[in-house]
Residue, then its C-alpha position, 0 to 999 in steps of 0.5 A: m671314949l673307946k675307939k672301934k677297931k676297923k676291920g681289915k679288907i679280908m672278911r672273916l668267915r662265920s661258922l654258918d658260912v663255913v657250914f653252908l660252903i661245905f653243904l654246897l660243895v658236897f651237894v655239887f660233888r654228889l650231883f656231878f656223880v649222880l648225873q654221870t652214872p647211868n646206874f642210878s636211873d635204870n632197873d638195877a637201882y630198883y632191884n637193889l632197893r627192893q633187895i635192901a628193903y627185903i633184907a632190912d625187913n626180914g633179915r635174909h636176902l630175897s632168893y626168888d624175884e617174882l617181879s623179874y621177867g616173870g620170876r627167877e631164882i637169885f643166886g649169890i650172896p648180895i654183900f652190898s645189900y646186906i651192908m646197905s640194909v643196916f643203913y636202911a634200917l637205921f635211917g630209912i629210904y631217904a638216907 
């Protein structure tokens, strides 16, 4: 007859447990910074999302914003929007 080895008091983590633990840590980390940063819930977030979506759809940035204070020209090159539009085009809005 074969004897079963007794497991020690220290539990071994399975790979699923490790993945869940990493997911939980990343979720808490992101949630902490989202709640600490006011820019995720004000008008700048909406402006950036529209700019990124426009670049992803048309390949150039939005130069005239008709939804901002009755319309205004946008000056400057939105480098952040160009970088994020690549991810928007690949993964969509919920990436």
